[in-house]
N, C-alpha and C positions, 0 to 999 in steps of 0.2 A: 487499814492498808496491812496486807501481808507482807513480811518480809522474808527471803530465805537467803541463806548464805551460798554464796558460788564458790565453789571448789578453785583453790589456786592452781594453775598449772604448774606443771614441773619446771624448775628452774634450769638454766643451762649450767654446763660444768664451771666450777669455780675457774678464774684465771689467775695464777699465780703472778703478782705485780712486784716491781723492784722500784717503783717510782713514786714520788711524793703524790699523796692525794690531793687532787685539784678541785676546787668549787668554782662555780661560774660566777663572773663578775656580774654585779646588778647593774645593767645598762640595757636601754632599748635595744631589742632583737633587729629592729629593721636597720638600726644604724652599725652595731656591732658585729652582726654576723650575717650580712650579705642577704638579708631577706628581700625577696621581690614580690610582685603582684601578679595575680594570675590571669591568664586570658581564660576565654570561656567557649569552648567547642565541644560538642557531645561526640564522643568516640565510641563505635561499635568494638565490642568485646569478642575476642576469637579465644577458642578453646585452647588450653594449653597442651601441647603434644608432649607425649610420653617417650620420647626416643631421641637419643642424641643425633646430631646431623654431623656427616664426615663427607668432606669433598675433595676431589683430586687437587694436586698443587698446582697453584697458578700465582706467579708474582703480579702484582699490581699496585699501584698507588693511587690514592683517591684524595678528595678534599673533604672539608667539614665547615659547614656553614652554621653560624649562629643567628637564628632569626629571633624578631622580637615582636611582642604582642600577639603572636599567632602560633597555632600548632598544625598549620596546614601548609603544605608546600606552596610557596609562592613563585612568582617568575624570578630568574637570576637577579634582577635588578633591585629586588626587594629584600635581598639576603646579603649578610656578611659573610665572607669566606676566608678561611684559612687552611694552610695546606695540611694535610694528613700523611705527613711521613714518619709519624712517630713508632717507636718500637714497644711491642706489649710486654717487654722483658721487665724484670726488676733489677738488672743489672746497673751497676755504677760503674762498669770498667770501661766503656767506651762511649764516644759521642756519634749520635746519629747524625745523618746530613741535616743541614739547615733546612726549613720549611721552605718549599718552592710552590708558587702557585702554578699548577697544572691543570687548572679548570679547563683551558682550551684542549688539553690532550685526554682528559677524562671523558668518555663516552655518556652521554647522559640517557636517561632511561626514556623510551618512546611512549610518552603519555597517551597518544592517539591511537597507538597500536595495542594497549592493555590497558585495564582498568588499575588504579592506584591499589596498592596492597592495603589491607585492612590493618587496623591498629590492633596490636596485640599487647594487652595487659599483663604486667609483671610486677611483682613486688621489687624485684632489684634487677638492674641491669649493669653488668659488670663489662666494661671495655677494657680488655687485655687479659689474657688467660696466662699469664707469667705467674711467678711466685707471689706475687703480692695479690694479684686477683684471684688466684686460686685458694690463696689463705683466708681472704675474705669470704669466698663462697663457701669455704669449710665452716667457719664460724657463723655465718648466716644461717646455712642448712641445720646447724645444731639448735638455732632458736625458733623452733617452729610454733612454740608457744607465743611468740611475738608476731605471729602471720607471716613469715617468711617461708612462703609456698611455692612460689614461683621465681626461680633464680636462672638468669641466662648470663652465659658467658659469651662475649664476642672475641674471636682471635684472627686476625687478619692473616696468619700463616695457615698453610694447609694443614699444619699438625702441630700441637703445642709444644712438643719436644723437639722441632727442627731447630738446628744450630748452624750458625755460619762457621765454617772450618777455620777460616783465617782470624775469627773474632771470638771463638768458643774459649771459654773460661771456666775456671774451678769455683767452687764455693766453699768457704768454710763457716759451717754452722757451728756458733758458739752456745753459750747459755742463753743469750737473748733469743736468737733463732729457735733454740730447743725449747724455750718456754712456750711456743707456739705450736711445735710439733707435739708437745707433751698433751698439750689441751685437745687438738683435734685427733690424738691417737695414732700419729704416724712415725713417731719416733723410731721405733725397730726398724721400720722400712727404710729410713733414713739411713741408718746405722748399717743396715746389710748393703746398701747401695754404696756405701763410701768406705773410707778408713779412719780409725780413731787415732788420734795424735794427742799425746800431752806435750806440752812445749813446741820445740821446732828442731827436731833432729835434721841437720843438712850435711850433704856430702859436698866437698869441694874438689875440683878437678882443674889442677893448674895446667898451663900451656906445655909443661916438660914432663908432664904424666904423673906428677905427684898428687897423692890422694889423701885426702883429710876428711875427717868426719867431727863434727861438733855440735852441740846442742844448743840453741838459743834459748834460753830461758828467761823468757819475758812474762811478767804478771803471773797468774795462776797458773801453775803446772800441776796441779792435781786434779784438774777438770779437763777431760778430752774434749777436743772440737772434732767435728766430723768434715772431713774433705770429700767432696764428691763432684761430679760434673753437673752443669746446670741441667742436663737432661735428665740425669738420674733423680734429682731434686723435684723435678716437674712430675715425673712419673710417681715418685712418692706421694706427693700432694694430691695429685689427681687420683690416686689408688684410693684416697679417703673419701672422696665423692662417690665411690661406687654405689652404695646404697641408696642415696639421695638421688641419683640419676636413674637407678632402676626404678625407683617409685615415681619417675616424673617430675620430681620437685626442683631438680637442676638440669639444666640443658647447655650444652657446649656446641656453638656455632662455629665451625672453623672455617677458614678461607672468607671470612665476612668482613668488610670494610665499612667502617662508619662513612657515611657521607654527608649528613647533616644532623645538626642538634639544634633544637628550638626549645629555647627556655623563656617562660611567661614574663612579660614586663608591661602588661597593659593594666588597666583599672576597670571597675565597673562591678556591676552585680554578677549574677550566675551561679551554677551549682557545680561546674566542671571539678572533677577531682584528679585531673591529669595536666599538671603544669609543665611536664617535660615530655617531649616527643623527640625519638631518635630515629633517624632514617639510616639504613645501612643496605649493602647489595653484596650479593654472592657473587665474588669477582671471576669466578669459573663460569656460572650458568647466567649471570646477569640477575638473578631473582631479587626484587626488591622486598625489604622488611621495614616495616614500621613499629615501633615499641614505644608503651607509655609506662614507665617505670614510676614507682612512687621513690625509688632511691636509685641514682645513677652514680655508678663508682669509676672515677677515673683511674684505672690501674694501668695505663698504657704509656708509661715510660718517660724519657728524657723530654721529648717534644709532644707532649701530652695532648690528643685532640680535645679531650674533654676541658683541659684548663685553657686552651686557646678559645674554646667556646665561650667559658666563663669572662676571659678577658674582654671579649667582644660584648658580653651582656652586661657587663658592669657599669658602664656610662649609661645603658638603658634605664637602671633603677638608681641613677643618680649615686654611684659610688665612684670613687677615684678611677681614673684609668689605669693606674697601676696596682689596683687593689689584688689582682692574682696574677700579676707579672713577677717572675723570680727576681729575688735579690742575688746578684752575682758578684762572688768574692774572688780573690786572686790567690794561687798557689804556686810553688815551684814546681810542681808536677803536673799542672794544669797545661795542655797543649804538647805533651810528649806523645810521640806516635809508638804503637805497639803492633805486634803480629804474632800469632801463634802458628808455629811451625808443626807439623804432624812428625811425630816419631814412632819407632817401632815399640812393642810391649819389651819392657826391661832392656833398654838399649845398653849396648856394650862400648866402654872406650878403651884406649891403651892407657895403662896406669901402672906406675910405680909406687910403692908404699912409701919409700925415703927417697930424699933428693939426692942426686949424683952430683958432688960438687965437681967433677971433671967433666960433667956433661954440660954443654952450653945451655943456658937459659932460653926459654922461647921456642923450644925445638923438643917434640916428644922422642923419648929414647927408643931407639930401635930394637926390637925384641922384646919390648915391655909386654906385661901380661895384660890379657883382656879383663876389664873389670864390668862387671854387670852393676847397672843401677836398677834396683827393684822399683817397680811402679809405686809401691808403698813409701818410697822414701824421698824427700825433696833433695834437689841437687842444683849446684850453681856451676857451670861450664865456663871458666875464665879464659878469655882470648888473650892473645899476645899484647904486649904494650905497644901502643898506637896512639896516634893524634885523636884527641877528643871525637872527631867526626868519623873516625874509622874504629874506635875501640869497640869490643863487642862482648856481651856477657850471654848466656843462655840459661834462663832459669826454669827449673822443672819442679812443678807441684805435685804433690802426693797424689796418687789414684787407688782406688781400694780395689777394681778387678785386675786380678795379675795377668790375665791374657788380653786385655784390651790395649790397643794403640794409646800410646800418651802423648803428650804435647810439650813443647819448650815456647817460652815466651822470649822475644825480642822487644826491648823498650828502650828507645832512644830519643835524642832531640830530633826536631823535623829537619835538620840540615845534615844529617848523617848520610853518609854514601850509601848505606844498605838500601835508602828509598830510591836512588838514581840507577840500581841494577835493574833492568827491564828484559833480561833475557836467564833463562836457567842456566844456560853455560856460565855466565858472568857470575850468577849468584853463586853456584858451586864452587867456582874458583876463588871467590873471595871469603867464603864459609872456610873452606880449606886453609886459606891462607890465615884466617883468624884464629882457627881451632886446629892446630896441628895434632893435638891428642885425638883428634876425632877422624874417623874414615867417613868422610862425607858420602861417597857412593853407597856404603851399607847402610845409612840411614835415610837417605832419600833416594826415589827413584827420579829419572829426568823429567817424567811427568810431573811430579811433586814440585822440583825446582822451578818448571816453567810456571805452575799454579801459584807459587809463592811469588815469583817474579812479578806476576801479572796483578796480584793483590796488592792493594794500597793500604791493608790493614785498619786499625782504628786509632782514634784520638781520645786521650783522657780529658773529660770535661772540665770546665771551671767549677769550683764549688757554687752550688747554688741552691737557694731554697725559696719558696712561697710563705709569705707571712700568714694568710688567709686558706684555710683548706676546705671550707664548706660554704654551701648556699643554700637556705631555706626558701622554699617558694612556697607560700601557704595557700590552701583552696579556701573554700567556704568555710567560715569559723562557726563552730557548732558549740553551743553552751554559753554563748555570751548574746543574749538578744540584742537586736539591733546593731550588731557589728558587722559590717560588709568586709568582703575580702580586699576592697579598695583602701580601707582604712588601717592606719598603724596599728599595730597589736603590742600589747604590754609584753616585756619580757618575762617568761614564766620561769619558775624556779629551777634549779640544775635538776632536782630529783622531786617527784610527787608521788608519795605512796598512794594518793586517792586516783591518779590517772589510770585510766583503762589501758591494759596490755593491748599494744598494737593500734593506739588510739589515732594515729596519724593516717590509717588507712580511711577511718571513718570521715575525717573533716577534709580530705583531699591534699593535704599537705606532701609536697614533694620535696626532694633534697637532692643536692649534689655533693660528692665528697670526694677528695683527691687522696691517693695513698701512694707509697713507694716512690719511685724516680720522678712521678709527676710532682711530688712534694719537695723532694730532697735528691740532689744528684752530685757525685763527686768522684775523683780518682779512687782507685782501689787501695789507696794507702794501708789502711787499717781494717780491711775486710768487713765493713760494717754495712755495705749496701744492701745486701740481701737481709741481714739480721735486723736492721732498722726498720725495714720493710714489714717483717713478720710483727715488730712492735706497732706499727701503725695497724695493722689488722686488728691486734689485741686491743689497742686503744678504743677502736671503733665499736668493738664487742663490749668492752667494758663501759663505754657511753651509752649503748642501747640497753644494756642492762638496769642501769642506774636511773635511766630515764623510762623504764619500762616500756621500751621499744617505740617511745615517741618521737619522732624525728626531729620535731621543733625544739625538743629540748636536748637531744642525744647528740645532734650534730654540733652545735656551740660547744657542747661539753668535750666533744672528740676534739675540736680545735683546741681548746684550752689545755687539754692535755697534750697533744701531739706537736702544736706549733712551736712552744718553747724549745721541745727537743730537737727539732729539725733545725731551728737557728743554731743552737748549741752544737749539734753534731757537725754542721756544714763550717762553724767556726774552729771547731777542734782539726777539721780537715787541713786547714790552712798552715798547722805549724805541727801535726802530730808526727809524721814520718814522710815527708815528701821529697827528701834526698837519699831515699832507699836506691834509687835507680841508678845512681853514679853518674847522674848528668853534670853534676858541678862537684867535682873531689875537695875542693876548698870548704865550700859552704858545708858540704857532707861531713867534713871532718869536724867543723865547728858543731853540727848538729849532734854528732857522736859524742863529743865532749858535753854538752849540754846533759844529754842521757846520763852519762857517767857521773857528773857532778849533782844532779839532782837524786842520782840513786844514793851516792855517798851520802848527801844530806839526810836523806830518808833514813837511810841506816843509823846514822848518828842521832836524829831528832826527828823520830817519826811522827810525833805531836805537832811539829811546825812546819815540815815540808813533806810534799807529797812526790812519789816518783814521776817519770816523765809520761807524756799523754800516753804513747803507745804502750806502756805497761798498765795504766790506768784502765785502758779500753778493754783490757782481758779481764776485769773485774766485772762480770755481767750484773752484779747486783747493783751496780751505781748506775745512776741514770746518767745521760749526756750533759744535762745542765750541772749536775754534781761534778763530774770530772771536769767541765770547763772552769767552774768556780774554783775548785781546787788547784787547778794548774795556774791560774791566774794568781790567787792568792801566794802560792809558792814563788812565783816570779817577782811579786811585790817584795816578799822577805828577802829574796835572794839578792835584789838591788839595795834593800837597806842593809843588808849584812855587807855588802861591797862597800857602801857608804861609810859604814862605821869602821871598816878595816882600812879605808883610805884616810878618814881623820885619825886612826890611831897611828898610822904609819906617818902620818905629816907631823903629828906631835913628836914622835920619836926621832924624825929627822930634824925638827927643830932643837930638840934638846940636846942631839948630838952635835950640831953647828955651834949651840951656844957653848958646849963644853969644850970644843975644840978651840973657840975663840977666848976662852977663860972667863967667860962672863958669868956670874951666879945664876944658878938654875933653880928656880922657884919650883 
């Protein structure tokens, strides 16, 4: 027999990593990594279109159904439904509405009027075209040698860069996020769209017009972070897909809502290579879609449809009911309400450089100069002293484009009077009373005030994460004689040099993976929402590379890389910087003392004590697990130090009392 050498396909760009190298635990895949069994239905293949689809904006809410043991649409009674009210953002700054069963309100397709759509085979179907979904698409598109040729993104919004004005937010892309943009080649586009800032220079404008500037030097101040709007970041990421989309390898379907997800859970023989079928609908035209991906990516946010489908699927494959259910923790910032107020570019305020001792506090001085706050500068507009449910602060985050309108953030407890003002006139009067240094009519029009009063803003979610991020659904097994898809499969090694590239295509193995807010969600205390989502995408790419594109090995490896990081990150959020919003001044003061104490101890004994969490997170070369462990170790040493001081003081007190009583001192 003649042997010939097969040329090795080109490798994808190397991914800079700052995490510990992980290896797979040797345990049965069927139990440890959510493997299910495959249903068997032959599905026709439709040619892959070569153009992106754009649709007019229409708002719509749908439902998702997790069907078991079949990949064909059954009657409603045979399917399990969950609400599809999830956002496709990678944002962690607001909580979406809780899922609601709207199956009675969602118009169902008229099956008697038109034939069901043919199933479209694709390599990857990404639900959610936010930062996490786009980052995943970029990395998969780079891995053509692993046969990622047909990549489809589904976005329920009419355009991927649409934002909600009252909940639009700024992104801070630090070194973690930049590790992704460097790999996919969009770093320069991100920099051009934002503003580069080292540290955190902040302007403060007090009620009497006093203007101050200071720099919050937290963590690494030598490396600049990029501040930009969500819309700008989305456009930069999407620009990186231009060539792959032009070649027809990537397709974006906007205005398309997932209506049904069916994951195989049956047993028996057969040779189906499609254990996953996803149904979707264009909410503008009513057009129906069916997709059969070998990889389904849930990048669809806090109320992930894909994760809900996995929750429904788990019991059917004898997994615990809570296998994919989020673990919810508590945080002092969870439940805070916020709203984003529109401001003109480079807004002006009445300001005095020095405080006038003869001027009554809490009132802006008459005749004060107008002070311009440029878009590129962070600022805090401080309100007058008032009761906790009336006190106001307006935070302005930096913006790169000098001529673009900027925003101000209001963040308060849910019982604040701000949320009871239901007319623009009431709101304007309250804002003017709270901020005498601001001319409210010059900042907001009557229409804007009415819109702000009508909006309810957003809510910071409780920190939460899922322990299990993947599900592997094997198809027919090749290379193992006599082994059928219904039999348990041995756990393969994490990396196999002999495995063929893209081998999962040939044996029909399918996979489901979660990333971004579908895995971890929390308040924006440390600015790690979007950055951790970029690390998720990099982790998936690393796992695919180490497993040579074999999903049966890559997905468990991805879980071993990212699940511990998700748990550590969410735990960090419970104590990192939850009191920065001034919701509790006493506890906020204790938090500030803790920060100063740890910083002082670190300066004196850097080998024994680490800085506070907010400082450590700015060191992007550290993993979240390393940060959490160092913080806990420092906490233990602080308590030991306190205990030693108490014992020493007690001994001194005893000696002093003994000396005063004239007793001999040993």
